[in-house]
N, C-alpha and C positions, 0 to 999 in steps of 0.2 A: 684740883689733880689737872689739870693740862698746864698751870702753871709752874706744877712740882718735876713732869716732866718735864718742859720746856727748862729748867734750872741742873737740871739732873744733866742736861747735855750743852750748859752754857748757852744756856736761849732766853736770853733779859727781855725784847718786845715785842710784849704784847698787848693787841689793840686786837679791841670787844667792838661789834657793830652791836645795839639796841639788846644788853642783855639783858633775860630775863625778866633777873631776880633783883635791878640796882643797880648802882652801883653807888660807894665800897660795900663790898658783900661781908660778913660775919662769915657763912659760911665760906663762902669761898675763902678767907682767911686761915679758916682750924683747915682745911681739905689742901692747905698748901704745904702743911708741914714741914712751914718754915720757911718756904720761898719766897720771903717776902720781899726780895729787889724785882720780882716780877708782877706780884701783886701791887705795890704801892707802887710801881710806876706805869703800872694796865695805864691805854689810855679808850676812850669809850668816844663812836664816830656814832653821827645819826644813820647812816650808811655804807654801803660795801664801797661806794665809788670814792667816797670820805677818806673811808680807814687809807683804801691805796692806792690817795694822787698821787702821793709825793716819789710812788715805784717805779721801778725802769723794769723792771720782770718781777710776771704774779705768774703761781702755780697756783690751781685752784683742785683740793683732793678728794679725791670718789671715785667711791666699787660701782659706780650705774653707771650703764651704758643713759647716753644726752641724748644722744641722735647729732651730734657733731659734729664738725670735720676741727677737729681736732689735734696735733700733739698726745699721743697717751706714753707717759713714760714708768719705770718702778720710783720708787722711795731712792734705792742706791745712785742710782739713774741721773736723776732731778740731783739728788744731795752733789756731788760730781759737778756736775751745770752748773749750782751756785757757789760752788767753792769754785770753780773757773770763772764767775761772772766779770770779772774786773771792770770799775768801772759803773756799777750797774746796781740799784737798790733795789734786792729783792726782799721778797712774801710767800708766803704759805696759804692758801685762805681754804680753813676750817671750817665745815657746817656747825648747825647747832642740833645736839643730841637728838634731839626725835628726827625732826626730817634730813639734815645733813645741810647740802647746799644748793638750793634752786641755781634757776637754770640759766636766768637773768646775772644771778652771780658769778659764777662757768664762764658764761660768755665775757664778762673781764678778766679774764688767767689768759699768760699764751699759751701755758698747756697744764696737761689734767695730768695728778700721779695716782696713777692705780698699784695699788698691792694685793701683789699674785699667792693670795690666798686660798684657802679650798673653797673652791666655785661652788660648789652647795652651803658654804653657810659667808659669809664673806662678812656679816657686821660687823664691824667695831664702837665700842663709844668715841666719846671725843679724844679721852685722854690716853686711849690708847692705837688712836689713830695718831694723836701731835707725836705720841714716843715713835716711832716706829720710824716717822719721817726725822722727828729732830736726831736720833741716833746716829741713823744713818748718815743725816747732816756732823755729827760729830765722831764719826768712826772716818766721813773721810775727809778730815779735817788734824787725824792723829800720825805721826811721821815716824812713831812706834811700831813694828810690825804687831798683825794681832795675833800672832803664833809666839811664844816668848819660852825658853827655856830657861827654869831656872834649875840655876846651878848652887848648893851650898857654899861658905866662906871660906871650908876648910878645907871645897878640891876644885875643881878645876878640868874642863875637856882632854879627854886624852888625846897624849900627842900620837902620830902613826907609829912613831918608834915604839912606845907602849904598844899600840895595837898589836905591830909587826910582833913583840918577844908574845904575846897571847896568843896569837892564831901559832908561831913556831909550839912553843907551846906546849896548849892541845894539841896541835897536830903530830908534836911525837908522842903525844900519849894515845892517842887514837891506834899510833901506828904500834905500836905497844902493843896493843892491848886489842888487838886485829881485827881492829871494824873494816881496814880497808882493803880488808881481805882480797877485793878486785878488784888489782892493783890495776886494768887500767882504763875504771873506773874514779882512782880515787882522783884526781887532777882535776873534774867537773863539780866532785863532792868539795872539799879544802875549796875552793870557789864559792860555792853553796855557805857554805858556813863564814865563808870571811865577808863575804855580802850581810849576811843577816847583820853578822856583827855590827861591823858598818853602820846600817840602818839605825839601830841601839844605842848610838850613838851615847857609847862609856864614857864617864870620866874617868880620873887616873886613881880611885878608891876603887870603884866599879873592878878596874881592869886589878886593884891589885885583890880584890875581893875572890876574883873566878880562877888566878894563878894559884888562891892559895885550893883553893875548891879539889882541882885541878890538882893540884899535889899530893891535896888528901888520897885521893885516887889514885894513885902511882903510890903513895908509903902502905895503902890496903893490897896492889897489887902484885909488889915487890914481896917474893919468899921471903919469912923470917929463916934465918938459922939456925941447926938447932945447937 
């Protein structure tokens, strides 16, 4: 499951220290759900020191207070630092499922990673812990925005000219209906309405729909001739 979490986030260098069930492991292959590139290339070491011997920057993931003078960072902060660590070979230490890292392992690390979880319950299984840190690392390297507006191909964002047309259409209809009956309040009410629609960032198609709604109301307000 750790291999699966790693590959989800584009990480493939898995180093194992004295795996409990030996290696290779058929159960690990099954649990990886297709993350074969991680499983097949995993390296096994006798000690943590051996596993990190070629690294120049190491973080240790733990939720417990170890009574050590170590800098503690969140997964997000660690991810940004790792992305910026040009010239370094980096690694993150995670402990076993049952007890986590021991203090001797943590003493080998440069910094500690601790996720700000519910103080009353910080317990994570190994794959969960790996996924939290790996996801932050992955997101720190994505160039696209975290939030993106997806617009259908048959429309586009409304231009300011189209927005202004909507405003004038709506405000004219509200004048006609008597909505702005307190004249001195009209300017601020107009600004409030314009700000509301600006925040919505409507598409050109949505502008046409809104103007159709306004036209329908105006039609119903127009007295019919005998």
